N, C-alpha and C positions, 0 to 999 in steps of 0.2 A: 485382545489388545484393546486398551482404552486410549482416548486422546487426552486424558487428564493429567498425565505426568510426563515430563521430558524423558525421552529415551524409550518409552514403552509404546509409542504410537506409530502407526503408519499413516502419515499425513496424506500420502498419495491415495490410499484406500479411502480415507475420510473425504477427500475431494470427490471421488467417484460416488460415494454414498450421498453427498450433498448435491450432486449433479452440477458441480462447478467445473467449468472448462477453463484451464489456464490458457490465456491467449499466447500467440507467437510472441517471442521476445521483441519488444518495441525497439525500432532502430534509434540510435542516439540522434538528437536534433542538432547537435553541435559537436565540439571536440571534447569527448569524455568517454568513459567506459560505463556500461550499464550497472555493473556492480564490481566491487573490489573486496578481496579478503586480506585481512592482516591478522595473523594468529587465528584465534577462534571466532573473530568477528567478521561479519559480512556487512558492508555498507552498500545499500541499494540506492542508486541515483534517484533524484526526484522524478516522479511520473505524474502526468496529467491524465484526464479521462479520455484516452484515445482508443480507437479500434482500428487496426491496420493503418496506423499513422494518421488517422483522421480524428480531430477533436470532436467529441460527441455533444458537448455542452459548452456554450460560451457565455460570458457575462459575469456580472458581479452579484454576489449575495446581497440581499437587501434592496435590489432594484430589478434586474432582469431575471435573476435565478432565485427560485424558492428554496427554503431549507430542505424540503424533500428532494428536489432536483439536485441540490448540493450534496446531500447524503449519498445519492446514487452515483454522482460524479466521484465522490471520495472513495466509494466502494470500488469503482472501476479503476481509479488511479492506484489504489492499494493492490488490486489484482495484477496490474502491470508491474508493480514492485515485486510481487510474489513470483511473477514470470522471470524477472531479473535474477532473483535469488536462486530459483530452480535452474536457470540457464548456467549460472556459475557453479553451483554445487552438483548438478546432474540429477538430483532428486530432493524433494522436500523432506524426505525421511532423514536427511543429514542435518536438519534443523533441530537444535536443542531447545531453543526458545526465542521468542521475539523480545528483544531488549527494549527498543524505543521506536515509536512512531511519531514523526513530526508532520503536521499538516499545516499548509499555508492556504488561506482563504482570501480570494479577491473580494474585498468588502467595500460596499457603498458607504458613504459617510453616515455615521450613526449606527451601522450594523455591528452588533456585539454578541452574536450567537455562534461564533466560530466553533466552540466545543460541540454544539449540537450538530453542526455540519460534519465535523471530523468523526463523530460517532459512527457514521456510515462505514468508514475505513476500519475503525476499531472493532466494530461488530463482525465484519467479514473476517478479520484476522483471528478473532476468538472462535468463530464458527469453524474455521479450518484447523487451528492449532490447539483448541481447547485451553486448558490451564496454561500450557506452554505459550499461548498467544497473549496472555495478560501482560501488558507492557506499560512502561513509562510513556508519557505523551506530552506534546505541546500542540496547541492549536493557535496559530498566529494569523492575525488579520494583516493583509498587505494591500497596496494600491493596485498593483497589476501583476499578472502572471503570464508566462509565455503563451503567445497566440491568443490571448484573451480567455484563457482557461479560468474556470471558477475556483479550482482547487489544484494543489500539488501535494503529493505524499512522498515521504522518504521513510525508509526502514533501516534499522540496525538489528541484525540477527546474530545470535550465537550459533555456531555450527560445530558439528563433531566430525571426526575423521580427518585424515591428512589433508593439508591444504593443496 
C-alpha cells in the first residue's frame, strides 16, 4: 500500500512508520464538540498547540515567538486536529482526503509571514496523508488567540464509510 492515492493507504500504519503519536483527544475549552460530520465531510474544531490541555507556546509571531517556534506550534495544533478527526471516525484509515486547512496566526504589528508559520501544519498533514493530504489553505493574521496561543488550526476532511 502507498500513501499517495486516496483509498489505498493505511494512514494508521503511516503514523507508526513516521513515529508520530496522536495525542489524547483534547478536551473542549468551551461549549462545542471537537469534530462534527455532515455527509462525507468532517469539520475539526480549531486547536491550539496544547499537550494534555496545557498551552506549549504563548505569544505573538514577530515579537515573542519566532517563525520556527510558530511552525512547531502549528504542527502540534494540527496534530490535535488529527486527534479530533480520529476520535470521531475511529480510525484515520476512514479519511479520503484533507480538503482544507485554515491557520490563524497571532501576529505582532507588521508581521506578514503567516503562510510560513502555517507551513508547519501543512507539512505534518502531508507527511501523514501523502497525496491525500494536499489541501486548500488559508493563513490568516489575527490580533489575539485563546489563552495567548500563537496559532490555531482548523481542518475539513473528507471521510469514507457510514456516518
